[in-house]
ZAZA-392253 format. One line per field, with one value per residue (C-alpha): residue number from 0; x, y, z. Coordinates in Angstrom, 3 decimals, m for minus. Example, Ala and Ser with C-alpha at 12.3 -4.5 7.8 and 13.67 -1.06 7.14 Angstrom:
<pts>
resi: [0:1]
xx: [12.300:13.670]
yy: [m4.500:m1.060]
zz: [7.800:7.140]
</pts>
This chain:
<pts>
resi: [0:1:2:3:4:5:6:7:8:9:10:11:12:13:14:15:16:17:18:19:20:21:22:23:24:25:26:27:28:29:30:31:32:33:34:35:36:37:38:39:40:41:42:43:44:45:46:47:48:49:50:51:52:53:54:55:56:57:58:59:60:61:62:63:64:65:66:67:68:69:70:71:72:73:74:75:76:77:78:79:80:81:82:83:84:85:86:87:88:89:90:91:92:93:94:95:96:97:98:99:100:101:102:103:104:105:106:107:108:109]
xx: [m6.502:m5.892:m8.205:m8.365:m11.293:m13.079:m16.966:m18.556:m21.852:m21.972:m24.801:m28.170:m29.728:m29.647:m28.621:m25.407:m21.376:m20.618:m20.711:m20.152:m23.659:m22.839:m19.335:m21.044:m23.379:m20.384:m18.221:m21.059:m21.270:m17.626:m18.069:m20.761:m18.568:m16.625:m13.730:m10.288:m10.798:m9.299:m10.707:m8.724:m9.742:m9.567:m9.511:m10.877:m8.822:m10.120:m8.399:m10.062:m9.627:m10.250:m11.992:m15.402:m15.498:m13.644:m15.174:m19.160:m18.061:m17.294:m20.432:m22.210:m20.430:m20.988:m24.688:m25.082:m23.886:m26.407:m29.405:m27.190:m26.711:m27.670:m24.245:m21.376:m17.877:m15.733:m11.612:m10.184:m6.584:m6.115:m2.823:m3.608:m0.697:m2.513:m1.761:m0.755:m3.310:m2.569:m1.265:m3.401:m0.950:2.212:2.892:2.601:4.629:7.101:7.472:8.086:10.808:12.659:12.365:13.576:16.707:16.838:17.045:19.672:22.965:24.922:21.659:22.070:26.259:26.264]
yy: [6.612:10.128:12.619:16.639:18.062:20.841:21.326:24.250:25.385:27.778:29.433:30.869:29.084:31.038:34.833:35.916:35.704:33.760:29.753:29.158:27.759:25.106:24.185:24.158:21.505:19.502:19.881:18.652:15.305:14.548:15.473:12.955:10.338:9.566:9.295:11.298:15.074:18.126:21.345:24.413:27.583:25.992:22.079:19.317:16.144:12.887:9.381:6.332:2.557:2.225:3.953:3.342:4.461:7.733:8.699:7.768:10.731:12.424:12.145:12.711:16.106:16.917:16.186:18.378:21.410:20.697:22.456:26.214:26.238:25.181:22.935:21.777:21.542:19.498:19.511:16.397:14.566:11.480:9.966:6.226:3.936:0.367:m0.214:3.045:4.622:7.944:9.987:12.590:14.014:11.736:13.393:16.862:15.505:13.663:17.644:19.159:16.939:17.661:21.212:21.246:19.193:21.469:24.320:22.678:22.574:20.267:17.843:17.576:17.831:21.358]
zz: [m10.537:m10.432:m12.066:m12.264:m14.133:m14.888:m15.247:m16.351:m18.059:m21.194:m23.000:m21.740:m19.198:m16.459:m16.653:m14.859:m14.979:m12.429:m12.485:m8.933:m8.098:m10.873:m9.488:m6.252:m7.736:m9.483:m6.140:m3.776:m5.406:m5.379:m1.696:m1.502:m3.382:m0.578:m2.845:m1.723:m3.217:m3.448:m5.026:m6.253:m8.086:m10.945:m10.921:m8.871:m8.414:m7.096:m6.681:m6.713:m6.956:m10.731:m14.069:m13.389:m9.820:m10.589:m14.216:m12.125:m10.017:m12.518:m14.951:m11.418:m11.330:m15.038:m14.784:m11.580:m14.033:m17.090:m15.334:m15.020:m18.951:m22.260:m22.723:m20.587:m21.069:m19.087:m19.124:m17.915:m17.177:m15.865:m14.255:m14.325:m12.227:m11.327:m7.421:m6.157:m3.697:m1.665:m4.862:m4.142:m1.154:m1.938:m5.292:m3.495:m0.632:m3.263:m4.348:m1.775:m0.591:m4.048:m3.623:m0.273:m1.402:m4.541:m1.764:0.500:m1.483:0.969:0.178:m3.433:m3.464:m5.272]
</pts>
């Protein structure tokens, strides 16, 4: 199971416009989870064997952000594909192969 999520505080529990400290707290939870993960400028992706393990990390990451604001916003997208693992990287590898093939007219028969 792959989950991409973004969590951020809102409200005025702490002053300042940046949310990097809150995001750092959430990412630390993800890193300590032991699950495969990737953090980009907009989302953190995690991969785990089942709902319970992945959603536990999302819940704990969300809770880590709570002290930074009076409310928390969570955006989540999931790819649920039982029986598959290693998809965090495999999906990107398949995409890159498709891009390479489309750039090579001989590979696609064009």
